[in-house]
All heavy atoms as TSV, in Angstrom:
chain	resi	resn	atom	element	x	y	z
A	1	MET	N	N	-71.554	-56.671	22.370
A	1	MET	CA	C	-71.546	-55.471	23.202
A	1	MET	C	C	-72.713	-54.509	22.816
A	1	MET	O	O	-73.340	-53.988	23.716
A	1	MET	CB	C	-70.256	-54.803	23.159
A	1	MET	CG	C	-69.911	-53.625	24.073
A	1	MET	SD	S	-69.921	-54.270	25.744
A	1	MET	CE	C	-69.876	-52.844	26.657
A	2	ALA	N	N	-72.996	-54.433	21.576
A	2	ALA	CA	C	-74.084	-53.533	21.029
A	2	ALA	C	C	-75.467	-54.099	21.709
A	2	ALA	O	O	-76.269	-53.235	22.104
A	2	ALA	CB	C	-74.087	-53.427	19.593
A	3	TYR	N	N	-75.579	-55.281	21.693
A	3	TYR	CA	C	-76.871	-55.872	22.195
A	3	TYR	C	C	-77.053	-55.521	23.660
A	3	TYR	O	O	-78.130	-55.124	24.171
A	3	TYR	CB	C	-76.832	-57.351	22.041
A	3	TYR	CG	C	-78.155	-58.132	22.532
A	3	TYR	CD1	C	-79.331	-57.986	21.798
A	3	TYR	CD2	C	-78.097	-58.718	23.848
A	3	TYR	CE1	C	-80.433	-58.586	22.354
A	3	TYR	CE2	C	-79.261	-59.228	24.228
A	3	TYR	CZ	C	-80.462	-59.199	23.533
A	3	TYR	OH	O	-81.552	-59.846	23.969
A	4	ILE	N	N	-76.051	-55.621	24.401
A	4	ILE	CA	C	-76.145	-55.397	25.910
A	4	ILE	C	C	-76.366	-53.918	26.097
A	4	ILE	O	O	-77.248	-53.407	26.852
A	4	ILE	CB	C	-74.779	-55.754	26.595
A	4	ILE	CG1	C	-74.640	-57.305	26.460
A	4	ILE	CG2	C	-74.705	-55.253	27.917
A	4	ILE	CD1	C	-73.290	-57.806	26.962
A	5	LEU	N	N	-75.641	-53.024	25.379
A	5	LEU	CA	C	-75.834	-51.563	25.505
A	5	LEU	C	C	-77.305	-51.159	25.101
A	5	LEU	O	O	-77.914	-50.350	25.638
A	5	LEU	CB	C	-74.833	-50.783	24.734
A	5	LEU	CG	C	-73.368	-50.775	25.259
A	5	LEU	CD1	C	-72.414	-50.106	24.384
A	5	LEU	CD2	C	-73.404	-50.156	26.668
A	6	ASP	N	N	-77.793	-51.852	24.080
A	6	ASP	CA	C	-79.152	-51.537	23.626
A	6	ASP	C	C	-80.079	-51.912	24.728
A	6	ASP	O	O	-81.068	-51.147	24.905
A	6	ASP	CB	C	-79.447	-52.356	22.310
A	6	ASP	CG	C	-80.705	-51.928	21.683
A	6	ASP	OD1	O	-80.990	-50.715	21.582
A	6	ASP	OD2	O	-81.519	-52.781	21.354
A	7	ALA	N	N	-79.921	-53.081	25.323
A	7	ALA	CA	C	-80.801	-53.589	26.309
A	7	ALA	C	C	-80.777	-52.636	27.580
A	7	ALA	O	O	-81.814	-52.447	28.192
A	7	ALA	CB	C	-80.486	-54.997	26.824
A	8	LEU	N	N	-79.649	-52.032	27.803
A	8	LEU	CA	C	-79.461	-51.010	29.025
A	8	LEU	C	C	-79.927	-49.747	28.720
A	8	LEU	O	O	-79.997	-48.918	29.577
A	8	LEU	CB	C	-77.965	-51.114	29.456
A	8	LEU	CG	C	-77.500	-52.439	29.951
A	8	LEU	CD1	C	-76.026	-52.396	30.241
A	8	LEU	CD2	C	-78.197	-52.710	31.181
A	9	THR	N	N	-80.151	-49.344	27.489
A	9	THR	CA	C	-80.463	-47.943	27.087
A	9	THR	C	C	-81.572	-47.290	27.972
A	9	THR	O	O	-81.399	-46.150	28.460
A	9	THR	CB	C	-80.831	-47.924	25.607
A	9	THR	OG1	O	-79.665	-48.186	24.947
A	9	THR	CG2	C	-81.248	-46.486	25.226
A	10	PRO	N	N	-82.709	-47.944	28.220
A	10	PRO	CA	C	-83.757	-47.332	29.019
A	10	PRO	C	C	-83.263	-46.933	30.494
A	10	PRO	O	O	-83.526	-45.859	31.020
A	10	PRO	CB	C	-84.918	-48.462	29.157
A	10	PRO	CG	C	-84.717	-49.226	27.803
A	10	PRO	CD	C	-83.147	-49.262	27.596
A	11	ALA	N	N	-82.563	-47.936	31.047
A	11	ALA	CA	C	-81.987	-47.668	32.399
A	11	ALA	C	C	-80.954	-46.530	32.358
A	11	ALA	O	O	-80.828	-45.727	33.338
A	11	ALA	CB	C	-81.410	-48.977	32.947
A	12	ILE	N	N	-80.090	-46.505	31.260
A	12	ILE	CA	C	-79.084	-45.519	31.231
A	12	ILE	C	C	-79.728	-44.104	31.092
A	12	ILE	O	O	-79.376	-43.146	31.699
A	12	ILE	CB	C	-78.205	-45.723	29.984
A	12	ILE	CG1	C	-77.263	-46.987	30.256
A	12	ILE	CG2	C	-77.178	-44.577	29.819
A	12	ILE	CD1	C	-76.604	-47.519	29.005
A	13	ARG	N	N	-80.764	-44.107	30.246
A	13	ARG	CA	C	-81.524	-42.760	30.091
A	13	ARG	C	C	-82.116	-42.277	31.370
A	13	ARG	O	O	-82.096	-41.119	31.706
A	13	ARG	CB	C	-82.616	-42.860	28.943
A	13	ARG	CG	C	-81.922	-43.006	27.600
A	13	ARG	CD	C	-83.073	-42.981	26.544
A	13	ARG	NE	N	-82.548	-42.967	25.282
A	13	ARG	CZ	C	-83.094	-43.340	24.122
A	13	ARG	NH1	N	-84.362	-43.807	24.234
A	13	ARG	NH2	N	-82.545	-43.329	23.054
A	14	ARG	N	N	-82.690	-43.285	32.016
A	14	ARG	CA	C	-83.340	-43.028	33.348
A	14	ARG	C	C	-82.273	-42.361	34.312
A	14	ARG	O	O	-82.643	-41.386	35.022
A	14	ARG	CB	C	-83.940	-44.174	33.893
A	14	ARG	CG	C	-84.776	-43.933	35.121
A	14	ARG	CD	C	-85.486	-45.235	35.639
A	14	ARG	NE	N	-86.097	-44.932	36.916
A	14	ARG	CZ	C	-86.461	-45.804	37.729
A	14	ARG	NH1	N	-86.247	-47.128	37.393
A	14	ARG	NH2	N	-87.044	-45.541	38.917
A	15	ALA	N	N	-81.083	-42.994	34.431
A	15	ALA	CA	C	-80.105	-42.433	35.303
A	15	ALA	C	C	-79.629	-40.980	34.969
A	15	ALA	O	O	-79.327	-40.277	35.899
A	15	ALA	CB	C	-78.800	-43.275	35.234
A	16	PHE	N	N	-79.812	-40.570	33.742
A	16	PHE	CA	C	-79.452	-39.178	33.306
A	16	PHE	C	C	-80.597	-38.279	33.399
A	16	PHE	O	O	-80.424	-37.109	33.456
A	16	PHE	CB	C	-78.768	-39.230	31.967
A	16	PHE	CG	C	-77.400	-39.755	31.851
A	16	PHE	CD1	C	-77.102	-41.041	31.721
A	16	PHE	CD2	C	-76.341	-38.824	32.101
A	16	PHE	CE1	C	-75.841	-41.437	31.735
A	16	PHE	CE2	C	-75.043	-39.309	32.180
A	16	PHE	CZ	C	-74.768	-40.670	31.901
A	17	GLN	N	N	-81.805	-38.760	33.423
A	17	GLN	CA	C	-82.974	-37.870	33.514
A	17	GLN	C	C	-83.408	-37.692	34.929
A	17	GLN	O	O	-84.250	-36.660	35.147
A	17	GLN	CB	C	-84.171	-38.515	32.645
A	17	GLN	CG	C	-83.823	-38.482	31.235
A	17	GLN	CD	C	-84.797	-39.249	30.295
A	17	GLN	OE1	O	-85.610	-39.976	30.943
A	17	GLN	NE2	N	-84.758	-39.114	29.053
A	18	GLU	N	N	-83.195	-38.572	35.801
A	18	GLU	CA	C	-83.689	-38.469	37.202
A	18	GLU	C	C	-82.567	-38.187	38.179
A	18	GLU	O	O	-81.458	-38.764	37.951
A	18	GLU	CB	C	-84.570	-39.691	37.588
A	18	GLU	CG	C	-85.713	-40.024	36.795
A	18	GLU	CD	C	-86.397	-41.317	37.134
A	18	GLU	OE1	O	-86.257	-41.757	38.292
A	18	GLU	OE2	O	-87.177	-41.775	36.391
A	19	PRO	N	N	-82.746	-37.496	39.272
A	19	PRO	CA	C	-81.786	-37.455	40.284
A	19	PRO	C	C	-81.446	-38.828	40.976
A	19	PRO	O	O	-82.396	-39.618	41.051
A	19	PRO	CB	C	-82.323	-36.526	41.270
A	19	PRO	CG	C	-83.777	-36.388	41.010
A	19	PRO	CD	C	-83.974	-36.891	39.667
A	20	ALA	N	N	-80.349	-38.968	41.386
A	20	ALA	CA	C	-79.844	-40.204	42.036
A	20	ALA	C	C	-80.696	-40.360	43.251
A	20	ALA	O	O	-80.910	-39.381	44.062
A	20	ALA	CB	C	-78.385	-40.210	42.215
A	21	ASN	N	N	-81.120	-41.521	43.587
A	21	ASN	CA	C	-81.812	-41.911	44.813
A	21	ASN	C	C	-81.654	-43.437	45.022
A	21	ASN	O	O	-80.782	-44.019	44.377
A	21	ASN	CB	C	-83.297	-41.529	44.726
A	21	ASN	CG	C	-84.128	-42.226	43.605
A	21	ASN	OD1	O	-83.957	-43.343	43.511
A	21	ASN	ND2	N	-84.970	-41.472	42.993
A	22	GLY	N	N	-82.292	-43.931	45.958
A	22	GLY	CA	C	-82.186	-45.374	46.288
A	22	GLY	C	C	-82.478	-46.286	45.140
A	22	GLY	O	O	-81.993	-47.410	44.917
A	23	ASP	N	N	-83.368	-45.823	44.203
A	23	ASP	CA	C	-83.743	-46.634	42.959
A	23	ASP	C	C	-82.952	-46.369	41.756
A	23	ASP	O	O	-82.819	-47.210	40.906
A	23	ASP	CB	C	-85.229	-46.396	42.756
A	23	ASP	CG	C	-85.774	-47.345	41.659
A	23	ASP	OD1	O	-85.461	-48.597	41.750
A	23	ASP	OD2	O	-86.564	-46.845	40.906
A	24	VAL	N	N	-82.415	-45.077	41.640
A	24	VAL	CA	C	-81.671	-44.702	40.408
A	24	VAL	C	C	-80.256	-44.252	40.801
A	24	VAL	O	O	-80.090	-43.412	41.599
A	24	VAL	CB	C	-82.444	-43.501	39.759
A	24	VAL	CG1	C	-81.662	-43.133	38.489
A	24	VAL	CG2	C	-83.891	-43.905	39.363
A	25	PRO	N	N	-79.232	-44.978	40.199
A	25	PRO	CA	C	-77.835	-44.587	40.481
A	25	PRO	C	C	-77.519	-43.269	39.828
A	25	PRO	O	O	-78.246	-42.783	38.965
A	25	PRO	CB	C	-76.998	-45.763	39.870
A	25	PRO	CG	C	-77.949	-46.301	38.800
A	25	PRO	CD	C	-79.344	-46.137	39.251
A	26	SER	N	N	-76.485	-42.580	40.346
A	26	SER	CA	C	-76.081	-41.333	39.671
A	26	SER	C	C	-75.505	-41.646	38.279
A	26	SER	O	O	-75.116	-42.687	37.944
A	26	SER	CB	C	-74.922	-40.681	40.602
A	26	SER	OG	O	-73.751	-41.500	40.586
A	27	SER	N	N	-75.535	-40.582	37.580
A	27	SER	CA	C	-74.987	-40.625	36.167
A	27	SER	C	C	-73.603	-40.998	36.175
A	27	SER	O	O	-73.007	-41.740	35.378
A	27	SER	CB	C	-75.291	-39.437	35.341
A	27	SER	OG	O	-74.788	-38.300	35.989
A	28	ALA	N	N	-72.769	-40.472	37.176
A	28	ALA	CA	C	-71.328	-40.758	37.346
A	28	ALA	C	C	-71.157	-42.285	37.586
A	28	ALA	O	O	-70.202	-42.885	37.051
A	28	ALA	CB	C	-70.768	-39.943	38.440
A	29	ALA	N	N	-71.958	-42.862	38.399
A	29	ALA	CA	C	-71.788	-44.219	38.740
A	29	ALA	C	C	-72.095	-45.143	37.521
A	29	ALA	O	O	-71.465	-46.098	37.157
A	29	ALA	CB	C	-72.808	-44.743	39.913
A	30	VAL	N	N	-73.164	-44.754	36.677
A	30	VAL	CA	C	-73.523	-45.386	35.443
A	30	VAL	C	C	-72.353	-45.372	34.509
A	30	VAL	O	O	-71.919	-46.341	33.878
A	30	VAL	CB	C	-74.878	-44.908	34.932
A	30	VAL	CG1	C	-75.036	-45.403	33.464
A	30	VAL	CG2	C	-75.997	-45.104	35.767
A	31	LEU	N	N	-71.753	-44.079	34.305
A	31	LEU	CA	C	-70.713	-44.040	33.375
A	31	LEU	C	C	-69.496	-44.796	33.883
A	31	LEU	O	O	-68.817	-45.378	33.001
A	31	LEU	CB	C	-70.254	-42.544	33.332
A	31	LEU	CG	C	-71.183	-41.705	32.518
A	31	LEU	CD1	C	-70.740	-40.155	32.733
A	31	LEU	CD2	C	-71.342	-42.044	31.153
A	32	ALA	N	N	-69.224	-44.927	35.178
A	32	ALA	CA	C	-67.998	-45.706	35.653
A	32	ALA	C	C	-68.245	-47.187	35.294
A	32	ALA	O	O	-67.302	-47.842	34.887
A	32	ALA	CB	C	-67.881	-45.492	37.124
A	33	VAL	N	N	-69.415	-47.685	35.508
A	33	VAL	CA	C	-69.724	-49.081	35.264
A	33	VAL	C	C	-69.615	-49.352	33.654
A	33	VAL	O	O	-69.082	-50.292	33.208
A	33	VAL	CB	C	-71.130	-49.521	35.734
A	33	VAL	CG1	C	-71.548	-50.919	35.249
A	33	VAL	CG2	C	-71.207	-49.522	37.253
A	34	LEU	N	N	-70.251	-48.370	32.847
A	34	LEU	CA	C	-70.212	-48.562	31.440
A	34	LEU	C	C	-68.759	-48.620	30.947
A	34	LEU	O	O	-68.248	-49.276	30.050
A	34	LEU	CB	C	-70.949	-47.442	30.756
A	34	LEU	CG	C	-72.411	-47.558	30.746
A	34	LEU	CD1	C	-73.048	-46.371	30.120
A	34	LEU	CD2	C	-72.952	-48.777	29.994
A	35	GLU	N	N	-67.850	-47.660	31.566
A	35	GLU	CA	C	-66.486	-47.585	31.188
A	35	GLU	C	C	-65.788	-48.837	31.376
A	35	GLU	O	O	-65.116	-49.386	30.558
A	35	GLU	CB	C	-65.887	-46.458	31.965
A	35	GLU	CG	C	-64.342	-46.281	31.597
A	35	GLU	CD	C	-63.712	-45.295	32.519
A	35	GLU	OE1	O	-64.300	-44.592	33.461
A	35	GLU	OE2	O	-62.355	-45.114	32.388
A	36	LYS	N	N	-66.100	-49.471	32.530
A	36	LYS	CA	C	-65.398	-50.796	32.813
A	36	LYS	C	C	-65.883	-51.833	31.951
A	36	LYS	O	O	-65.081	-52.676	31.514
A	36	LYS	CB	C	-65.661	-51.101	34.345
A	36	LYS	CG	C	-64.885	-50.222	35.310
A	36	LYS	CD	C	-65.130	-50.653	36.728
A	36	LYS	CE	C	-64.326	-49.773	37.744
A	36	LYS	NZ	N	-64.494	-50.164	39.083
A	37	MET	N	N	-67.284	-51.859	31.618
A	37	MET	CA	C	-67.694	-52.875	30.753
A	37	MET	C	C	-67.194	-52.836	29.438
A	37	MET	O	O	-66.668	-53.782	28.812
A	37	MET	CB	C	-69.277	-52.737	30.691
A	37	MET	CG	C	-70.058	-53.186	31.891
A	37	MET	SD	S	-71.835	-52.896	31.679
A	37	MET	CE	C	-72.278	-53.746	30.194
A	38	ILE	N	N	-67.042	-51.500	28.896
A	38	ILE	CA	C	-66.409	-51.489	27.582
A	38	ILE	C	C	-64.915	-51.792	27.464
A	38	ILE	O	O	-64.418	-52.377	26.698
A	38	ILE	CB	C	-66.782	-50.000	26.962
A	38	ILE	CG1	C	-68.208	-49.865	26.738
A	38	ILE	CG2	C	-65.903	-49.681	25.709
A	38	ILE	CD1	C	-68.685	-48.454	26.476
A	39	GLU	N	N	-64.238	-51.352	28.549
A	39	GLU	CA	C	-62.866	-51.728	28.720
A	39	GLU	C	C	-62.616	-53.125	28.657
A	39	GLU	O	O	-61.653	-53.667	28.088
A	39	GLU	CB	C	-62.308	-50.939	29.960
A	39	GLU	CG	C	-60.862	-51.177	30.111
A	39	GLU	CD	C	-60.348	-50.525	31.427
A	39	GLU	OE1	O	-60.642	-49.388	31.634
A	39	GLU	OE2	O	-59.690	-51.325	32.277
A	40	CYS	N	N	-63.477	-53.967	29.415
A	40	CYS	CA	C	-63.372	-55.343	29.460
A	40	CYS	C	C	-63.743	-56.012	28.154
A	40	CYS	O	O	-63.289	-57.196	27.922
A	40	CYS	CB	C	-64.137	-55.858	30.633
A	40	CYS	SG	S	-63.527	-55.386	32.211
A	41	ALA	N	N	-64.751	-55.430	27.469
A	41	ALA	CA	C	-65.293	-56.081	26.333
A	41	ALA	C	C	-64.411	-55.969	25.064
A	41	ALA	O	O	-64.544	-56.708	24.076
A	41	ALA	CB	C	-66.652	-55.467	26.001
A	42	VAL	N	N	-63.643	-54.819	24.957
A	42	VAL	CA	C	-62.749	-54.649	23.865
A	42	VAL	C	C	-61.392	-55.194	24.119
A	42	VAL	O	O	-60.641	-54.779	24.966
A	42	VAL	CB	C	-62.635	-53.124	23.558
A	42	VAL	CG1	C	-61.808	-52.753	22.347
A	42	VAL	CG2	C	-63.999	-52.507	23.339
A	43	PRO	N	N	-61.069	-56.253	23.358
A	43	PRO	CA	C	-59.732	-56.896	23.543
A	43	PRO	C	C	-58.582	-56.063	23.082
A	43	PRO	O	O	-58.755	-55.250	22.121
A	43	PRO	CB	C	-59.815	-58.224	22.800
A	43	PRO	CG	C	-60.878	-57.928	21.652
A	43	PRO	CD	C	-61.773	-56.840	22.232
A	44	PRO	N	N	-57.464	-56.245	23.640
A	44	PRO	CA	C	-56.244	-55.499	23.227
A	44	PRO	C	C	-55.947	-55.976	21.809
A	44	PRO	O	O	-56.227	-57.109	21.330
A	44	PRO	CB	C	-55.233	-55.750	24.211
A	44	PRO	CG	C	-55.637	-57.109	24.799
A	44	PRO	CD	C	-57.171	-57.043	24.712
A	45	ALA	N	N	-55.096	-55.122	21.144
A	45	ALA	CA	C	-54.733	-55.429	19.700
A	45	ALA	C	C	-53.885	-56.657	19.656
A	45	ALA	O	O	-54.073	-57.366	18.540
A	45	ALA	CB	C	-53.951	-54.234	19.159
A	46	GLU	N	N	-53.167	-57.048	20.602
A	46	GLU	CA	C	-52.394	-58.312	20.474
A	46	GLU	C	C	-53.166	-59.595	20.831
A	46	GLU	O	O	-52.560	-60.611	20.864
A	46	GLU	CB	C	-51.072	-58.190	21.369
A	46	GLU	CG	C	-51.355	-58.126	22.780
A	46	GLU	CD	C	-51.637	-56.648	23.398
A	46	GLU	OE1	O	-51.592	-55.758	22.540
A	46	GLU	OE2	O	-51.913	-56.557	24.530
A	47	GLY	N	N	-54.362	-59.504	21.125
A	47	GLY	CA	C	-55.211	-60.692	21.492
A	47	GLY	C	C	-55.708	-60.502	22.861
A	47	GLY	O	O	-55.356	-59.574	23.547
A	48	ALA	N	N	-56.521	-61.467	23.280
A	48	ALA	CA	C	-57.135	-61.386	24.639
A	48	ALA	C	C	-57.073	-62.846	25.255
A	48	ALA	O	O	-57.213	-63.735	24.632
A	48	ALA	CB	C	-58.422	-60.910	24.468
A	49	ASP	N	N	-56.968	-62.712	26.578
A	49	ASP	CA	C	-57.183	-63.981	27.471
A	49	ASP	C	C	-58.649	-63.945	27.619
A	49	ASP	O	O	-59.125	-63.364	28.613
A	49	ASP	CB	C	-56.317	-63.842	28.687
A	49	ASP	CG	C	-56.511	-65.032	29.579
A	49	ASP	OD1	O	-57.359	-65.878	29.357
A	49	ASP	OD2	O	-55.652	-65.161	30.462
A	50	LEU	N	N	-59.418	-64.754	26.974
A	50	LEU	CA	C	-60.846	-64.761	27.066
A	50	LEU	C	C	-61.348	-65.280	28.379
A	50	LEU	O	O	-62.336	-64.689	28.960
A	50	LEU	CB	C	-61.498	-65.595	25.836
A	50	LEU	CG	C	-61.190	-65.033	24.539
A	50	LEU	CD1	C	-61.897	-66.014	23.474
A	50	LEU	CD2	C	-61.789	-63.706	24.324
A	51	ALA	N	N	-60.675	-66.181	29.020
A	51	ALA	CA	C	-61.153	-66.664	30.353
A	51	ALA	C	C	-60.931	-65.604	31.331
A	51	ALA	O	O	-61.814	-65.426	32.204
A	51	ALA	CB	C	-60.298	-67.958	30.653
A	52	ALA	N	N	-59.801	-64.889	31.272
A	52	ALA	CA	C	-59.582	-63.838	32.306
A	52	ALA	C	C	-60.623	-62.710	32.101
A	52	ALA	O	O	-61.098	-62.091	32.974
A	52	ALA	CB	C	-58.207	-63.287	32.103
A	53	GLY	N	N	-60.839	-62.416	30.774
A	53	GLY	CA	C	-61.846	-61.320	30.450
A	53	GLY	C	C	-63.193	-61.639	30.933
A	53	GLY	O	O	-63.886	-60.836	31.472
A	54	LYS	N	N	-63.599	-62.894	30.803
A	54	LYS	CA	C	-65.002	-63.349	31.290
A	54	LYS	C	C	-64.976	-63.249	32.789
A	54	LYS	O	O	-65.981	-62.808	33.290
A	54	LYS	CB	C	-65.141	-64.852	30.787
A	54	LYS	CG	C	-66.590	-65.356	31.287
A	54	LYS	CD	C	-66.720	-66.785	30.805
A	54	LYS	CE	C	-68.057	-67.336	31.124
A	54	LYS	NZ	N	-68.313	-68.613	30.764
A	55	ALA	N	N	-64.044	-63.675	33.409
A	55	ALA	CA	C	-63.927	-63.565	34.895
A	55	ALA	C	C	-64.058	-62.201	35.330
A	55	ALA	O	O	-64.790	-61.856	36.378
A	55	ALA	CB	C	-62.623	-64.232	35.541
A	56	ILE	N	N	-63.297	-61.232	34.724
A	56	ILE	CA	C	-63.409	-59.886	35.087
A	56	ILE	C	C	-64.883	-59.259	34.891
A	56	ILE	O	O	-65.414	-58.679	35.783
A	56	ILE	CB	C	-62.425	-59.039	34.316
A	56	ILE	CG1	C	-61.011	-59.377	34.732
A	56	ILE	CG2	C	-62.678	-57.478	34.377
A	56	ILE	CD1	C	-59.940	-58.764	33.820
A	57	LEU	N	N	-65.456	-59.639	33.793
A	57	LEU	CA	C	-66.743	-59.114	33.437
A	57	LEU	C	C	-67.770	-59.725	34.450
A	57	LEU	O	O	-68.649	-58.965	35.028
A	57	LEU	CB	C	-67.121	-59.485	32.038
A	57	LEU	CG	C	-68.535	-58.973	31.574
A	57	LEU	CD1	C	-68.600	-57.443	31.738
A	57	LEU	CD2	C	-68.816	-59.362	30.162
A	58	LEU	N	N	-67.684	-61.010	34.757
A	58	LEU	CA	C	-68.673	-61.542	35.778
A	58	LEU	C	C	-68.405	-60.876	37.114
A	58	LEU	O	O	-69.361	-60.724	37.957
A	58	LEU	CB	C	-68.334	-63.066	35.847
A	58	LEU	CG	C	-68.795	-63.848	34.683
A	58	LEU	CD1	C	-68.491	-65.296	34.789
A	58	LEU	CD2	C	-70.363	-63.711	34.475
A	59	ASN	N	N	-67.198	-60.644	37.563
A	59	ASN	CA	C	-66.917	-59.954	38.783
A	59	ASN	C	C	-67.597	-58.510	38.793
A	59	ASN	O	O	-68.189	-58.163	39.821
A	59	ASN	CB	C	-65.488	-59.871	39.095
A	59	ASN	CG	C	-64.847	-61.212	39.629
A	59	ASN	OD1	O	-65.569	-62.011	40.007
A	59	ASN	ND2	N	-63.613	-61.438	39.331
A	60	LEU	N	N	-67.430	-57.850	37.736
A	60	LEU	CA	C	-68.012	-56.441	37.635
A	60	LEU	C	C	-69.556	-56.492	37.715
A	60	LEU	O	O	-70.194	-55.770	38.406
A	60	LEU	CB	C	-67.547	-55.846	36.352
A	60	LEU	CG	C	-66.287	-55.318	36.186
A	60	LEU	CD1	C	-65.908	-54.852	34.727
A	60	LEU	CD2	C	-66.055	-54.186	37.179
A	61	LEU	N	N	-70.030	-57.506	37.008
A	61	LEU	CA	C	-71.562	-57.625	37.047
A	61	LEU	C	C	-72.081	-58.104	38.471
A	61	LEU	O	O	-73.087	-57.621	38.949
A	61	LEU	CB	C	-72.039	-58.783	36.058
A	61	LEU	CG	C	-71.848	-58.283	34.535
A	61	LEU	CD1	C	-72.221	-59.499	33.592
A	61	LEU	CD2	C	-72.714	-57.167	34.159
A	62	THR	N	N	-71.386	-58.884	39.173
A	62	THR	CA	C	-71.689	-59.326	40.536
A	62	THR	C	C	-71.611	-58.114	41.472
A	62	THR	O	O	-72.461	-57.894	42.316
A	62	THR	CB	C	-70.732	-60.487	41.007
A	62	THR	OG1	O	-70.876	-61.432	40.099
A	62	THR	CG2	C	-71.107	-60.847	42.514
A	63	GLY	N	N	-70.587	-57.306	41.212
A	63	GLY	CA	C	-70.445	-56.057	42.061
A	63	GLY	C	C	-71.607	-55.141	41.723
A	63	GLY	O	O	-72.083	-54.480	42.607
A	64	ALA	N	N	-71.863	-54.976	40.512
A	64	ALA	CA	C	-72.928	-54.016	40.115
A	64	ALA	C	C	-74.292	-54.442	40.726
A	64	ALA	O	O	-75.070	-53.679	41.330
A	64	ALA	CB	C	-73.000	-53.898	38.566
A	65	ARG	N	N	-74.583	-55.780	40.591
A	65	ARG	CA	C	-75.874	-56.304	41.180
A	65	ARG	C	C	-75.844	-56.066	42.706
A	65	ARG	O	O	-76.863	-55.676	43.200
A	65	ARG	CB	C	-75.902	-57.877	40.919
A	65	ARG	CG	C	-76.311	-58.157	39.534
A	65	ARG	CD	C	-76.676	-59.646	39.388
A	65	ARG	NE	N	-76.715	-59.959	38.014
A	65	ARG	CZ	C	-75.870	-60.863	37.424
A	65	ARG	NH1	N	-74.918	-61.572	38.161
A	65	ARG	NH2	N	-76.021	-61.131	36.114
A	66	SER	N	N	-74.812	-56.353	43.418
A	66	SER	CA	C	-74.682	-56.090	44.827
A	66	SER	C	C	-74.927	-54.722	45.147
A	66	SER	O	O	-75.712	-54.393	46.141
A	66	SER	CB	C	-73.331	-56.510	45.367
A	66	SER	OG	O	-73.167	-57.937	45.204
A	67	ALA	N	N	-74.321	-53.864	44.446
A	67	ALA	CA	C	-74.488	-52.367	44.742
A	67	ALA	C	C	-75.990	-51.933	44.456
A	67	ALA	O	O	-76.555	-51.107	45.265
A	67	ALA	CB	C	-73.574	-51.494	43.813
A	68	PHE	N	N	-76.568	-52.365	43.421
A	68	PHE	CA	C	-77.936	-51.991	43.132
A	68	PHE	C	C	-78.874	-52.657	44.105
A	68	PHE	O	O	-79.885	-52.029	44.545
A	68	PHE	CB	C	-78.342	-52.444	41.704
A	68	PHE	CG	C	-77.801	-51.449	40.601
A	68	PHE	CD1	C	-76.939	-52.131	39.626
A	68	PHE	CD2	C	-77.972	-50.158	40.693
A	68	PHE	CE1	C	-76.341	-51.293	38.609
A	68	PHE	CE2	C	-77.345	-49.401	39.701
A	68	PHE	CZ	C	-76.543	-49.941	38.722
A	69	ASN	N	N	-78.595	-53.930	44.608
A	69	ASN	CA	C	-79.542	-54.454	45.604
A	69	ASN	C	C	-79.374	-53.878	46.990
A	69	ASN	O	O	-80.341	-53.744	47.714
A	69	ASN	CB	C	-79.151	-55.989	45.793
A	69	ASN	CG	C	-79.594	-56.808	44.567
A	69	ASN	OD1	O	-80.470	-56.451	43.797
A	69	ASN	ND2	N	-78.953	-57.901	44.391
A	70	GLU	N	N	-78.141	-53.281	47.267
A	70	GLU	CA	C	-77.963	-52.663	48.540
A	70	GLU	C	C	-78.572	-51.316	48.460
A	70	GLU	O	O	-79.218	-50.831	49.562
A	70	GLU	CB	C	-76.467	-52.438	48.814
A	70	GLU	CG	C	-75.739	-53.724	49.229
A	70	GLU	CD	C	-74.184	-53.507	49.358
A	70	GLU	OE1	O	-73.872	-52.314	49.418
A	70	GLU	OE2	O	-73.546	-54.551	49.450
A	71	ALA	N	N	-78.640	-50.619	47.328
A	71	ALA	CA	C	-79.308	-49.355	47.173
A	71	ALA	C	C	-80.760	-49.452	47.272
A	71	ALA	O	O	-81.479	-48.411	47.626
A	71	ALA	CB	C	-78.877	-48.800	45.891
A	72	SER	N	N	-81.451	-50.590	47.035
A	72	SER	CA	C	-82.854	-50.617	46.965
A	72	SER	C	C	-83.417	-51.335	48.303
A	72	SER	O	O	-82.940	-51.293	49.240
A	72	SER	CB	C	-83.330	-51.585	45.863
A	72	SER	OG	O	-82.705	-52.835	45.865
């Protein structure tokens, strides 16, 4: 998870430094996606269904890609 967040840092900073437009999502949208990513990446204390977690993360990424492609 740390590697992914580190790779996303420049884009996250850009979202908070520039106003939202067709190229840059709003900071609220970025926070919502980050919240979902972290929620999906951190397994519950009693263990995790890795296949289900992977499916959820892939669905989130597909949705995020679609949203960013539609915005551009």
